[in-house]
Residue frames as a rotation matrix with the C-alpha (Angstrom) as fourth column:
UNK 1
0.067 -0.970 0.233 202.96
0.851 -0.067 -0.521 33.31
0.521 0.233 0.821 24.71
UNK 2
0.632 0.028 0.774 203.74
-0.231 -0.947 0.223 35.78
0.740 -0.319 -0.593 27.57
UNK 3
-0.386 -0.801 0.457 205.17
-0.757 -0.008 -0.653 35.01
0.527 -0.598 -0.604 31.03
UNK 4
-0.605 0.078 -0.792 204.93
0.230 0.970 -0.080 32.18
0.762 -0.230 -0.605 33.54
UNK 5
-0.828 0.323 0.459 203.51
-0.540 -0.234 -0.809 32.12
-0.154 -0.917 0.368 37.10
UNK 6
-0.600 0.677 0.426 199.93
0.414 0.718 -0.559 30.82
-0.685 -0.159 -0.711 37.48
UNK 7
-0.311 0.504 -0.806 198.58
-0.578 -0.773 -0.260 33.27
-0.754 0.385 0.532 34.89
UNK 8
-0.790 0.005 -0.614 198.50
-0.571 0.358 0.738 30.74
0.224 0.934 -0.280 32.01
UNK 9
-0.881 0.466 -0.077 196.09
0.465 0.828 -0.314 28.55
-0.083 -0.312 -0.946 33.96
UNK 10
-0.322 0.794 -0.516 193.50
0.014 -0.541 -0.841 31.31
-0.947 -0.278 0.163 33.77
UNK 11
-0.169 0.193 -0.967 193.56
-0.894 -0.443 0.068 31.19
-0.415 0.875 0.247 29.99
UNK 12
-0.964 -0.256 -0.077 193.55
-0.264 0.864 0.429 27.45
-0.043 0.434 -0.900 29.41
UNK 13
-0.033 0.975 -0.218 190.30
-0.963 0.028 0.267 26.23
0.267 0.219 0.938 27.97
UNK 14
-0.940 -0.300 0.164 189.37
-0.339 0.880 -0.333 23.06
-0.045 -0.369 -0.928 29.82
UNK 15
-0.465 0.809 -0.358 186.41
0.081 0.442 0.893 20.67
0.882 0.387 -0.271 29.58
UNK 16
-0.370 0.415 0.831 183.75
-0.887 -0.424 -0.183 21.50
0.276 -0.805 0.525 32.14
UNK 17
0.586 0.521 0.620 182.38
-0.611 0.787 -0.085 17.99
-0.533 -0.329 0.780 31.80
UNK 18
-0.248 -0.708 0.661 184.14
-0.026 0.687 0.727 14.82
-0.968 0.163 -0.189 30.68
UNK 19
-0.446 -0.025 0.895 184.51
0.799 0.440 0.410 14.93
-0.404 0.897 -0.176 26.91
UNK 20
0.593 0.706 0.387 183.01
0.800 -0.572 -0.183 18.41
0.092 0.418 -0.904 26.53
UNK 21
-0.570 -0.796 0.206 184.89
0.785 -0.601 -0.149 21.57
0.242 0.077 0.967 25.57
UNK 22
0.659 0.710 -0.250 183.90
0.750 -0.647 0.138 24.84
-0.064 -0.278 -0.958 27.17
UNK 23
0.015 -0.650 0.759 185.50
0.521 -0.643 -0.561 28.13
0.854 0.404 0.329 26.12
UNK 24
-0.731 -0.337 -0.594 186.69
0.682 -0.327 -0.654 30.45
0.026 -0.883 0.468 28.92
UNK 25
0.197 0.819 -0.539 184.31
0.787 -0.460 -0.411 33.06
-0.584 -0.343 -0.736 30.32
UNK 26
0.293 -0.006 -0.956 183.78
-0.262 -0.962 -0.074 35.90
-0.920 0.272 -0.284 27.88
UNK 27
-0.716 -0.576 -0.395 184.70
-0.574 0.165 0.802 33.70
-0.397 0.801 -0.448 24.92
UNK 28
0.434 0.896 0.094 182.63
-0.578 0.357 -0.734 31.87
-0.691 0.265 0.672 22.28
UNK 29
-0.541 -0.565 0.623 183.56
0.067 0.709 0.702 28.73
-0.838 0.421 -0.346 20.35
UNK 30
0.175 0.606 -0.776 182.72
-0.774 -0.403 -0.489 28.79
-0.609 0.686 0.398 16.63
UNK 31
0.475 -0.042 -0.879 184.23
-0.732 0.535 -0.421 25.60
0.488 0.844 0.223 15.18
UNK 32
0.319 -0.428 0.846 185.31
-0.484 0.694 0.533 22.08
-0.815 -0.579 0.015 16.07
UNK 33
0.387 -0.273 -0.881 187.65
-0.872 0.201 -0.446 20.24
0.298 0.941 -0.161 13.68
UNK 34
0.647 -0.199 0.736 188.32
-0.178 0.900 0.399 16.52
-0.742 -0.389 0.546 13.77
UNK 35
0.442 -0.598 -0.669 191.60
-0.896 -0.259 -0.360 15.73
0.042 0.759 -0.650 12.02
UNK 36
0.657 -0.385 -0.648 193.89
0.080 0.890 -0.448 12.88
0.750 0.242 0.616 11.09
UNK 37
-0.367 -0.930 -0.005 196.51
0.038 -0.009 -0.999 11.89
0.930 -0.367 0.038 13.63
UNK 38
0.009 0.460 -0.888 194.05
0.899 0.384 0.209 11.56
0.437 -0.800 -0.411 16.54
UNK 39
-0.913 -0.290 -0.287 193.56
0.382 -0.854 -0.353 15.34
-0.143 -0.432 0.890 17.02
UNK 40
0.203 0.933 0.296 190.44
0.919 -0.286 0.271 17.38
0.338 0.217 -0.916 17.65
UNK 41
-0.837 -0.546 -0.041 190.67
0.540 -0.811 -0.225 21.19
0.090 -0.211 0.973 17.73
UNK 42
0.301 0.924 -0.238 188.31
0.945 -0.322 -0.054 23.84
-0.126 -0.208 -0.970 19.06
UNK 43
-0.650 -0.463 0.603 188.38
0.606 -0.794 0.045 27.40
0.458 0.394 0.797 17.72
UNK 44
0.386 0.807 -0.446 187.02
0.922 -0.330 0.201 30.35
0.015 -0.489 -0.872 19.70
UNK 45
-0.287 -0.385 0.877 187.15
0.343 -0.896 -0.282 34.13
0.894 0.220 0.390 20.08
UNK 46
-0.172 0.143 -0.975 187.11
0.982 -0.052 -0.181 36.28
-0.076 -0.988 -0.132 23.20
UNK 47
0.752 0.597 0.281 185.45
0.612 -0.790 0.041 39.66
0.247 0.141 -0.959 23.75
UNK 48
0.777 -0.451 -0.438 188.52
0.079 -0.621 0.780 41.06
-0.624 -0.640 -0.448 25.54
UNK 49
-0.153 -0.882 0.446 190.90
0.664 0.243 0.707 40.33
-0.732 0.404 0.548 22.63
UNK 50
-0.541 -0.092 -0.836 191.58
-0.470 -0.791 0.391 42.64
-0.697 0.605 0.384 19.67
UNK 51
0.563 0.813 -0.150 189.19
-0.530 0.215 -0.820 42.12
-0.634 0.542 0.552 16.76
UNK 52
0.564 -0.291 -0.773 190.31
-0.699 0.329 -0.634 39.29
0.439 0.898 -0.018 14.51
UNK 53
-0.563 -0.764 0.316 192.21
-0.815 0.450 -0.365 37.36
0.137 -0.463 -0.876 17.18
UNK 54
0.596 0.756 -0.272 191.26
-0.668 0.654 0.355 33.73
0.447 -0.030 0.894 17.65
UNK 55
-0.200 -0.590 0.782 192.26
-0.900 0.426 0.091 30.83
-0.387 -0.686 -0.617 19.88
UNK 56
0.318 0.267 -0.910 192.71
-0.594 0.804 0.029 27.12
0.739 0.531 0.414 19.10
UNK 57
0.021 -0.242 0.970 192.68
-0.909 0.399 0.119 24.37
-0.416 -0.884 -0.212 21.73
UNK 58
-0.028 -0.161 -0.987 194.06
-0.724 0.684 -0.091 20.99
0.689 0.712 -0.136 20.63
UNK 59
0.279 0.184 0.943 193.24
-0.825 0.549 0.137 17.63
-0.492 -0.816 0.305 22.20
UNK 60
-0.501 -0.299 -0.812 194.58
-0.637 0.763 0.112 14.14
0.586 0.574 -0.573 21.61
UNK 61
0.251 0.674 -0.695 193.35
-0.005 0.719 0.695 10.90
0.968 -0.171 0.184 23.19
UNK 62
-0.341 -0.420 -0.841 195.10
0.843 0.259 -0.471 11.85
0.416 -0.870 0.266 26.46
UNK 63
0.389 0.528 -0.755 193.56
0.782 -0.623 -0.032 15.31
-0.487 -0.577 -0.655 26.78
UNK 64
0.997 0.009 0.075 194.50
0.046 -0.856 -0.515 18.89
0.060 0.517 -0.854 25.93
UNK 65
0.339 -0.940 -0.016 198.13
0.864 0.305 0.400 19.35
-0.372 -0.149 0.916 24.89
UNK 66
-0.735 -0.615 0.284 198.24
0.677 -0.651 0.343 22.73
-0.026 0.445 0.895 23.12
UNK 67
0.494 0.816 -0.300 196.62
0.755 -0.574 -0.318 26.15
-0.431 -0.069 -0.900 23.13
UNK 68
-0.635 -0.761 0.130 197.42
0.719 -0.521 0.460 29.05
-0.282 0.386 0.878 20.84
UNK 69
0.480 0.724 -0.496 196.24
0.407 -0.685 -0.605 32.48
-0.777 0.088 -0.623 19.76
UNK 70
-0.535 -0.569 0.625 196.73
0.833 -0.232 0.502 34.11
-0.141 0.789 0.598 16.37
UNK 71
-0.387 0.432 -0.815 195.67
-0.124 -0.900 -0.418 37.50
-0.914 -0.060 0.402 15.02
UNK 72
0.626 0.773 -0.106 193.78
-0.176 0.007 -0.984 38.26
-0.760 0.635 0.140 11.79
UNK 73
0.469 -0.544 -0.695 197.03
-0.865 -0.124 -0.487 37.96
0.179 0.830 -0.529 9.83
UNK 74
0.910 0.013 -0.415 197.74
0.037 0.993 0.113 34.54
0.413 -0.118 0.903 11.45
UNK 75
-0.101 -0.939 0.328 200.74
-0.569 -0.216 -0.793 35.77
0.816 -0.267 -0.512 13.44
UNK 76
0.150 0.070 -0.986 201.62
0.575 0.805 0.145 33.31
0.804 -0.589 0.081 16.25
UNK 77
0.242 0.014 0.970 200.93
-0.426 -0.897 0.119 35.65
0.872 -0.442 -0.211 19.13
UNK 78
-0.227 -0.167 0.960 200.78
-0.973 0.084 -0.215 33.29
-0.045 -0.982 -0.181 22.09
UNK 79
0.271 0.325 -0.906 200.92
-0.417 0.888 0.194 29.54
0.868 0.325 0.376 22.70
UNK 80
0.123 -0.167 0.978 200.98
-0.965 0.212 0.157 27.03
-0.234 -0.963 -0.135 25.55
UNK 81
-0.268 -0.215 -0.939 202.47
-0.400 0.911 -0.095 23.52
0.876 0.350 -0.331 25.50
UNK 82
0.170 0.522 0.836 200.47
-0.982 0.016 0.189 21.49
0.085 -0.853 0.515 28.02
UNK 83
-0.873 -0.363 -0.324 201.31
-0.297 0.925 -0.236 18.17
0.386 -0.109 -0.916 29.64
UNK 84
0.025 0.998 -0.057 197.90
-0.569 0.061 0.820 16.54
0.822 0.012 0.570 29.89
UNK 85
0.169 -0.013 -0.985 199.22
0.559 0.825 0.085 14.24
0.812 -0.566 0.147 32.69
UNK 86
0.922 0.152 0.357 200.22
-0.148 -0.712 0.686 17.23
0.359 -0.685 -0.634 34.84
UNK 87
0.650 -0.722 -0.237 203.73
0.744 0.542 0.390 15.83
-0.153 -0.430 0.890 35.24
UNK 88
-0.521 -0.830 0.198 205.36
0.853 -0.504 0.132 18.87
-0.010 0.238 0.971 33.64
UNK 89
-0.224 0.423 -0.878 204.50
0.290 -0.831 -0.474 22.58
-0.930 -0.361 0.064 33.96
UNK 90
0.701 0.523 0.484 202.76
0.650 -0.189 -0.736 24.40
-0.294 0.831 -0.472 31.14
UNK 91
-0.450 -0.884 -0.125 205.22
0.665 -0.426 0.614 26.22
-0.596 0.193 0.780 28.90
UNK 92
0.666 0.705 -0.246 204.23
0.426 -0.629 -0.650 29.58
-0.613 0.328 -0.719 27.44
UNK 93
-0.471 -0.807 0.357 205.68
0.772 -0.181 0.609 31.21
-0.427 0.563 0.708 24.33
UNK 94
0.538 0.665 -0.517 205.06
0.354 -0.736 -0.578 34.71
-0.765 0.128 -0.632 22.92
UNK 95
0.467 -0.306 0.829 205.85
0.825 -0.185 -0.533 36.62
0.317 0.934 0.167 19.76
UNK 96
-0.338 -0.656 -0.674 208.56
0.777 -0.599 0.193 39.24
-0.530 -0.459 0.713 20.24
UNK 97
0.521 0.564 -0.641 207.64
0.180 -0.807 -0.563 42.83
-0.834 0.178 -0.522 19.29
UNK 98
0.480 -0.254 -0.840 208.45
-0.701 -0.687 -0.193 44.29
-0.528 0.681 -0.508 15.88
UNK 99
0.375 -0.328 0.867 209.10
0.383 0.907 0.177 41.20
-0.845 0.265 0.465 13.76
UNK 100
-0.585 -0.712 -0.388 211.43
-0.112 -0.403 0.908 41.71
-0.803 0.575 0.156 10.80
UNK 101
-0.779 0.407 -0.478 208.86
-0.501 0.055 0.864 40.18
0.378 0.912 0.161 8.43
UNK 102
-0.520 0.644 0.561 205.48
-0.582 0.213 -0.784 39.55
-0.625 -0.734 0.264 10.05
UNK 103
-0.753 0.404 0.519 203.19
0.571 0.793 0.210 36.78
-0.327 0.455 -0.828 8.84
UNK 104
-0.626 0.506 -0.593 200.63
-0.557 -0.822 -0.114 38.27
-0.545 0.259 0.797 6.47
UNK 105
-0.391 0.583 0.712 197.57
0.476 0.790 -0.386 36.24
-0.788 0.188 -0.587 5.58
UNK 106
0.602 0.639 -0.480 196.16
-0.022 -0.587 -0.809 39.05
-0.798 0.498 -0.339 3.45
UNK 107
0.055 -0.696 -0.716 199.33
-0.900 -0.345 0.266 39.15
-0.432 0.630 -0.645 1.38
UNK 108
-0.756 -0.298 0.583 199.35
-0.136 0.942 0.306 35.36
-0.640 0.153 -0.753 0.97
UNK 109
0.064 0.891 0.450 195.83
0.558 0.342 -0.756 35.40
-0.827 0.299 -0.476 -0.44
UNK 110
0.705 0.263 -0.659 196.50
-0.227 -0.796 -0.561 38.41
-0.672 0.545 -0.501 -2.68
UNK 111
0.265 -0.732 -0.628 199.88
-0.957 -0.279 -0.078 37.41
-0.118 0.621 -0.775 -4.12
UNK 112
0.822 0.103 -0.559 200.17
-0.245 0.952 -0.185 33.69
0.513 0.289 0.808 -3.48
UNK 113
0.052 -0.876 -0.479 203.32
0.597 0.412 -0.688 34.05
0.800 -0.251 0.545 -1.34
UNK 114
0.824 0.082 0.561 204.08
-0.356 -0.695 0.625 35.19
0.441 -0.714 -0.543 2.20
UNK 115
-0.084 -0.891 -0.446 207.53
0.357 0.390 -0.848 35.12
0.930 -0.231 0.286 3.77
UNK 116
0.894 0.366 0.259 208.09
-0.109 -0.383 0.917 35.52
0.435 -0.848 -0.302 7.52
UNK 117
-0.186 -0.962 -0.202 210.94
0.435 0.104 -0.895 36.28
0.881 -0.254 0.399 9.89
UNK 118
0.441 0.436 0.784 210.27
-0.511 -0.596 0.619 36.69
0.737 -0.674 -0.040 13.61
UNK 119
-0.706 -0.699 -0.113 211.47
-0.228 0.375 -0.899 35.84
0.671 -0.609 -0.424 17.10
UNK 120
0.496 0.837 -0.231 209.74
-0.082 0.310 0.947 33.97
0.865 -0.450 0.223 19.94
UNK 121
-0.580 -0.650 0.491 210.39
-0.569 -0.109 -0.815 33.93
0.584 -0.752 -0.306 23.68
UNK 122
0.086 0.564 -0.822 209.39
0.368 0.748 0.552 31.21
0.926 -0.350 -0.143 26.16
UNK 123
0.771 0.296 0.564 208.64
-0.363 -0.524 0.771 31.89
0.523 -0.799 -0.296 29.82
UNK 124
0.819 -0.561 -0.119 211.75
0.476 0.548 0.688 29.87
-0.321 -0.620 0.716 30.71
UNK 125
0.372 -0.674 -0.638 213.93
-0.268 -0.736 0.622 32.44
-0.889 -0.060 -0.454 28.95
UNK 126
-0.295 -0.477 0.828 214.47
0.602 0.580 0.549 30.50
-0.742 0.660 0.116 25.74
UNK 127
0.175 0.282 -0.943 214.64
-0.512 -0.792 -0.332 32.69
-0.841 0.541 0.006 22.60
UNK 128
-0.215 -0.226 0.950 214.21
0.623 0.718 0.312 31.33
-0.752 0.659 -0.013 19.08
UNK 129
-0.414 -0.024 -0.910 214.25
-0.579 -0.764 0.284 32.72
-0.702 0.644 0.303 15.54
UNK 130
0.008 0.540 0.842 211.80
0.470 0.741 -0.479 31.52
-0.882 0.400 -0.248 12.89
UNK 131
-0.415 -0.182 -0.891 212.28
-0.657 -0.617 0.432 32.10
-0.629 0.765 0.137 9.15
UNK 132
-0.652 0.153 0.742 210.19
0.428 0.883 0.195 30.66
-0.626 0.445 -0.641 6.33
UNK 133
-0.802 0.410 -0.434 207.39
-0.595 -0.604 0.530 31.02
-0.045 0.683 0.729 3.80
UNK 134
-0.197 0.810 0.552 203.85
0.251 0.586 -0.770 29.98
-0.948 -0.013 -0.319 2.90
UNK 135
-0.819 -0.093 -0.567 202.90
-0.499 -0.374 0.782 29.68
-0.285 0.923 0.259 -0.79
UNK 136
0.286 0.946 0.154 199.61
-0.570 0.297 -0.766 28.90
-0.770 0.131 0.624 -2.48
UNK 137
-0.591 -0.515 0.620 199.87
0.092 0.721 0.687 25.90
-0.801 0.463 -0.379 -4.82
UNK 138
-0.676 0.429 -0.599 196.89
-0.737 -0.371 0.565 26.83
0.020 0.823 0.567 -6.99
UNK 139
-0.631 0.454 -0.629 195.01
0.178 0.874 0.453 23.74
0.755 0.174 -0.632 -5.84
UNK 140
-0.269 0.625 0.733 191.87
-0.926 -0.378 -0.017 23.55
0.266 -0.683 0.680 -3.72
UNK 141
-0.884 0.067 -0.463 190.41
0.159 0.974 -0.161 20.77
0.440 -0.216 -0.872 -1.62
UNK 142
-0.046 0.916 0.398 186.81
-0.750 -0.295 0.592 20.25
0.660 -0.271 0.701 -0.58
UNK 143
-0.824 -0.274 -0.496 186.69
0.137 0.753 -0.644 18.51
0.549 -0.599 -0.583 2.79
UNK 144
-0.533 0.709 -0.462 183.37
0.799 0.240 -0.552 17.79
-0.280 -0.663 -0.695 4.51
UNK 145
0.440 0.792 0.423 181.73
0.895 -0.422 -0.142 20.38
0.066 0.441 -0.895 2.24
UNK 146
0.730 -0.272 -0.627 184.32
0.039 -0.899 0.436 23.10
-0.682 -0.343 -0.646 3.04
UNK 147
0.772 -0.480 0.417 186.50
0.504 0.063 -0.861 24.39
0.387 0.875 0.291 0.21
UNK 148
0.686 -0.644 -0.339 190.07
0.094 -0.384 0.919 25.11
-0.722 -0.662 -0.202 1.24
UNK 149
0.798 -0.533 -0.281 193.20
-0.474 -0.266 -0.839 26.28
0.372 0.803 -0.465 -0.58
UNK 150
0.808 -0.570 -0.148 196.31
0.587 0.755 0.294 24.13
-0.055 -0.324 0.944 -0.47
UNK 151
0.800 -0.599 0.026 199.60
-0.599 -0.801 -0.014 25.72
0.029 -0.004 -1.000 0.51
UNK 152
0.478 -0.789 -0.387 203.25
0.576 0.614 -0.540 24.73
0.663 0.035 0.747 0.44
UNK 153
0.895 -0.188 0.405 205.39
-0.403 -0.729 0.553 25.81
0.191 -0.658 -0.728 3.41
UNK 154
0.304 -0.806 -0.508 208.86
0.683 0.557 -0.473 25.54
0.664 -0.203 0.719 4.86
UNK 155
0.728 -0.135 0.672 210.41
-0.429 -0.854 0.294 27.04
0.534 -0.502 -0.680 7.95
UNK 156
-0.026 -0.794 -0.607 213.49
0.532 0.503 -0.681 26.79
0.846 -0.341 0.409 10.15
UNK 157
0.879 0.270 0.392 213.59
-0.197 -0.543 0.816 27.61
0.433 -0.795 -0.424 13.87
UNK 158
0.041 -0.959 -0.279 216.97
0.432 0.269 -0.861 28.24
0.901 -0.085 0.425 15.50
UNK 159
0.618 0.099 -0.780 218.19
0.783 -0.166 0.599 29.13
-0.070 -0.981 -0.180 18.97
UNK 160
0.894 -0.255 -0.369 220.35
-0.154 -0.947 0.282 32.11
-0.421 -0.195 -0.886 20.02
UNK 161
-0.033 -0.990 0.139 223.48
-0.264 0.142 0.954 30.29
-0.964 -0.005 -0.266 18.86
UNK 162
-0.119 0.066 -0.991 222.04
-0.982 -0.152 0.108 29.51
-0.144 0.986 0.083 15.43
UNK 163
-0.941 -0.174 0.289 221.52
-0.171 0.985 0.034 25.82
-0.290 -0.018 -0.957 16.18
UNK 164
-0.507 0.781 -0.366 218.60
-0.570 0.015 0.822 24.40
0.647 0.625 0.437 14.23
UNK 165
-0.722 0.338 0.603 215.86
-0.493 0.361 -0.792 23.28
-0.486 -0.869 -0.094 16.58
UNK 166
0.109 0.803 0.586 213.15
0.278 0.541 -0.794 22.59
-0.954 0.250 -0.164 13.99
UNK 167
-0.750 -0.200 -0.630 213.13
-0.539 -0.367 0.758 22.34
-0.383 0.908 0.168 10.25
UNK 168
-0.280 0.764 0.581 209.80
0.362 0.645 -0.673 21.48
-0.889 0.022 -0.457 8.64
UNK 169
-0.776 0.158 -0.610 208.22
-0.597 -0.494 0.631 21.56
-0.202 0.855 0.478 5.19
UNK 170
-0.749 0.549 0.370 205.07
0.543 0.830 -0.132 20.28
-0.380 0.102 -0.919 3.62
UNK 171
-0.664 0.623 0.414 201.54
0.141 -0.439 0.887 21.35
0.734 0.648 0.204 2.80
UNK 172
-0.785 0.529 -0.322 198.72
0.316 -0.106 -0.943 22.94
-0.533 -0.842 -0.084 4.75
UNK 173
-0.234 0.795 0.560 195.24
0.871 -0.084 0.483 24.22
0.431 0.601 -0.673 4.04
UNK 174
-0.972 -0.012 -0.236 193.87
0.131 -0.857 -0.498 27.73
-0.197 -0.515 0.835 4.50
UNK 175
-0.038 0.992 0.121 190.36
0.999 0.037 0.016 29.01
0.011 0.122 -0.993 4.97
UNK 176
-0.763 -0.178 0.621 189.69
0.272 -0.960 0.059 32.57
0.586 0.214 0.781 3.89
UNK 177
0.268 0.946 0.181 186.36
0.069 -0.206 0.976 32.47
0.961 -0.249 -0.121 5.75
UNK 178
0.897 0.065 -0.438 187.94
0.420 0.186 0.888 31.57
0.139 -0.980 0.140 9.10
UNK 179
0.623 -0.725 0.295 191.33
-0.528 -0.667 -0.525 33.22
0.577 0.171 -0.798 8.31
UNK 180
0.378 -0.508 0.774 193.35
-0.728 0.353 0.588 30.32
-0.572 -0.785 -0.236 9.61
UNK 181
-0.305 -0.563 -0.768 195.56
-0.846 0.530 -0.052 27.40
0.436 0.634 -0.639 8.60
UNK 182
0.755 0.410 0.512 194.78
-0.582 0.778 0.235 23.71
-0.302 -0.476 0.826 8.99
UNK 183
-0.181 -0.912 0.369 197.46
-0.569 0.403 0.717 21.01
-0.802 -0.080 -0.591 9.05
UNK 184
0.743 0.329 -0.583 198.15
-0.667 0.434 -0.605 18.71
0.054 0.839 0.542 6.14
UNK 185
0.806 -0.567 -0.169 201.18
0.526 0.818 -0.234 16.64
0.271 0.100 0.957 5.13
UNK 186
0.768 -0.592 0.245 204.33
-0.636 -0.750 0.182 17.69
0.076 -0.295 -0.952 6.99
UNK 187
0.586 -0.706 -0.398 207.94
0.492 0.700 -0.517 16.53
0.644 0.107 0.758 7.04
UNK 188
0.918 -0.277 0.283 210.29
-0.394 -0.575 0.717 17.14
-0.036 -0.770 -0.637 9.99
UNK 189
0.402 -0.857 -0.324 214.07
-0.082 0.319 -0.944 16.92
0.912 0.406 0.058 9.79
UNK 190
0.945 -0.146 -0.294 215.92
0.324 0.287 0.901 15.38
-0.047 -0.947 0.319 12.74
UNK 191
0.620 -0.766 -0.171 219.42
-0.560 -0.585 0.587 16.36
-0.549 -0.268 -0.791 13.89
UNK 192
-0.197 -0.717 0.669 220.88
0.058 0.672 0.738 13.35
-0.979 0.184 -0.091 12.07
UNK 193
-0.746 -0.124 -0.654 219.36
-0.567 -0.396 0.722 14.50
-0.349 0.910 0.226 8.78
UNK 194
-0.855 0.506 0.116 216.58
0.514 0.797 0.317 11.93
0.068 0.331 -0.941 8.64
UNK 195
-0.736 0.659 0.156 213.00
-0.588 -0.737 0.334 13.00
0.335 0.154 0.930 7.94
UNK 196
-0.801 0.597 0.046 209.75
0.446 0.645 -0.621 12.04
-0.401 -0.476 -0.783 9.65
UNK 197
-0.781 0.585 0.220 206.39
-0.095 -0.458 0.884 12.51
0.618 0.669 0.413 7.97
UNK 198
-0.771 0.615 -0.168 203.11
0.278 0.087 -0.957 13.35
-0.573 -0.784 -0.238 9.64
UNK 199
-0.664 0.653 0.364 199.53
0.364 -0.144 0.920 13.56
0.654 0.743 -0.143 8.32
UNK 200
-0.790 0.317 -0.525 197.22
0.454 -0.274 -0.848 15.99
-0.412 -0.908 0.073 10.08
UNK 201
-0.882 0.421 0.214 194.62
-0.050 -0.534 0.844 16.99
0.469 0.734 0.492 7.50
UNK 202
-0.583 0.755 0.300 191.13
-0.666 -0.232 -0.709 17.93
-0.466 -0.613 0.638 8.70
UNK 203
-0.944 0.320 0.086 188.40
0.324 0.835 0.445 15.33
0.070 0.447 -0.892 8.15
UNK 204
0.019 0.996 0.082 185.27
0.888 -0.055 0.457 17.00
0.460 0.065 -0.886 9.53
UNK 205
-0.904 -0.159 0.397 184.23
0.031 -0.950 -0.310 20.56
0.427 -0.268 0.864 10.31
UNK 206
-0.199 0.842 -0.502 181.56
0.902 0.357 0.242 20.84
0.383 -0.405 -0.830 12.98
UNK 207
-0.626 0.073 0.776 179.68
-0.063 -0.997 0.042 24.08
0.777 -0.023 0.629 13.65
UNK 208
-0.906 0.288 0.311 177.64
-0.360 -0.135 -0.923 25.07
-0.224 -0.948 0.226 16.71
UNK 209
0.008 0.997 0.081 174.45
-0.889 0.045 -0.456 23.09
-0.458 -0.069 0.886 17.07
UNK 210
0.387 0.068 -0.920 175.73
-0.678 0.697 -0.234 20.07
0.625 0.714 0.316 15.15
UNK 211
0.999 0.003 0.043 176.47
-0.030 0.758 0.652 16.73
-0.031 -0.653 0.757 16.84
UNK 212
0.457 -0.887 -0.068 180.03
0.889 0.458 0.010 16.53
0.023 -0.065 0.998 18.06
UNK 213
0.644 -0.188 0.742 180.58
0.150 -0.920 -0.363 20.30
0.751 0.345 -0.564 18.06
UNK 214
0.466 -0.433 0.771 182.10
-0.805 -0.570 0.166 20.45
0.367 -0.698 -0.615 21.56
UNK 215
0.995 -0.065 -0.075 183.51
0.086 0.940 0.331 16.93
0.049 -0.336 0.941 21.83
UNK 216
0.440 -0.894 0.087 187.07
-0.872 -0.402 0.278 16.62
-0.213 -0.199 -0.957 23.11
UNK 217
0.208 -0.327 0.922 187.50
-0.015 0.941 0.337 13.00
-0.978 -0.084 0.190 22.01
UNK 218
-0.354 -0.377 -0.856 189.43
-0.855 -0.241 0.460 12.69
-0.380 0.894 -0.237 18.71
UNK 219
0.552 0.764 0.334 187.88
-0.509 0.626 -0.591 10.27
-0.661 0.157 0.734 16.23
UNK 220
0.947 -0.114 -0.300 190.43
-0.245 0.349 -0.904 9.51
0.208 0.930 0.303 13.52
UNK 221
0.343 -0.872 -0.349 193.62
-0.025 0.363 -0.931 7.44
0.939 0.328 0.103 13.57
UNK 222
0.258 -0.214 0.942 193.72
-0.946 -0.253 0.201 6.85
0.195 -0.944 -0.268 17.32
UNK 223
0.280 -0.229 0.932 194.50
-0.358 0.876 0.323 3.15
-0.891 -0.424 0.164 16.78
UNK 224
-0.686 -0.689 0.232 195.96
-0.077 0.386 0.919 0.83
-0.723 0.613 -0.318 14.15
UNK 225
-0.224 0.679 0.699 192.64
0.867 0.467 -0.176 0.18
-0.446 0.567 -0.693 12.44
UNK 226
0.763 0.590 -0.264 191.69
0.429 -0.768 -0.476 3.84
-0.483 0.250 -0.839 11.97
UNK 227
-0.052 -0.859 -0.509 195.22
-0.182 -0.493 0.851 4.61
-0.982 0.137 -0.131 10.73
UNK 228
-0.696 -0.167 0.698 194.14
0.564 0.475 0.675 3.04
-0.444 0.864 -0.237 7.46
UNK 229
0.211 0.817 -0.538 191.74
0.241 -0.576 -0.781 5.94
-0.947 0.035 -0.318 6.85
UNK 230
0.065 -0.206 0.976 191.48
0.977 0.212 -0.021 6.34
-0.203 0.955 0.216 3.06
UNK 231
-0.592 -0.369 -0.716 192.84
0.291 -0.927 0.237 9.62
-0.751 -0.068 0.656 1.71
UNK 232
-0.672 0.457 0.583 190.12
0.622 -0.079 0.779 9.60
0.402 0.886 -0.231 -0.96
UNK 233
0.262 0.761 -0.594 188.21
0.935 -0.353 -0.040 11.69
-0.240 -0.544 -0.804 1.58
UNK 234
0.184 -0.293 -0.938 190.35
-0.010 -0.955 0.297 14.62
-0.983 -0.045 -0.179 0.39
UNK 235
0.377 0.008 0.926 190.12
0.889 0.278 -0.365 15.51
-0.261 0.960 0.098 -3.26
UNK 236
-0.246 -0.563 -0.789 192.58
0.208 -0.826 0.525 18.10
-0.947 -0.035 0.320 -4.60
UNK 237
0.565 0.430 0.704 191.63
0.792 -0.045 -0.608 20.15
-0.230 0.902 -0.366 -7.65
UNK 238
-0.602 -0.756 0.259 193.64
0.799 -0.566 0.206 22.55
-0.009 0.330 0.944 -9.73
UNK 239
0.097 0.642 -0.761 192.39
0.614 -0.640 -0.461 26.07
-0.783 -0.423 -0.457 -9.00
UNK 240
-0.820 -0.437 -0.369 193.55
-0.012 -0.632 0.775 27.45
-0.572 0.640 0.513 -12.30
UNK 241
0.067 0.916 -0.397 190.78
-0.620 -0.273 -0.735 28.57
-0.782 0.295 0.550 -14.72
């Protein structure tokens, strides 16, 4: 999220070899996550960034389609929407300065609720306003040996005229160790008032040195057969004493 020109291309993490993710120079990958919905994500940090900032590069079965950076409080600092076919230019979006209510991961963990209210600007001049909340549900999930906390969220994104561009609600997972969110069950409202559901929960967490750590090929739900992946892989537990 900043400005256009050719600058974004310098920041895009691309596979050096077919099917292999390589973080940009001066950066180090620390996690690969294979998720439902035919998505694999690579998380990395860069020496030149402020402490606590981290990047996430998302791939589907066509290639990389998204890149984003958050800070230690999970503010959406910068993101790129990428057309893996090259038919459309990369679109960059940045967080506007001085948000009215900045995202606060520390507050979410401490109190169980975090509200947010901020503005974003794309390099094509488009400005949007995002308002919403994240709330801990009190439940945890252990996925591939990693214990995560389940959240409930809802947000609305509008343009300069107040027209609703996106309205979404659902559940996500947070990791206090990695200070980030992972997708879960989400619902998206269309302009006609109908809702579409999506499932993006993580299935496997792969650390450096383990097989599949830098793979850019997603493994789950990339065809009709794998779409029947049993949700018994995710077990929710009440976190209350």
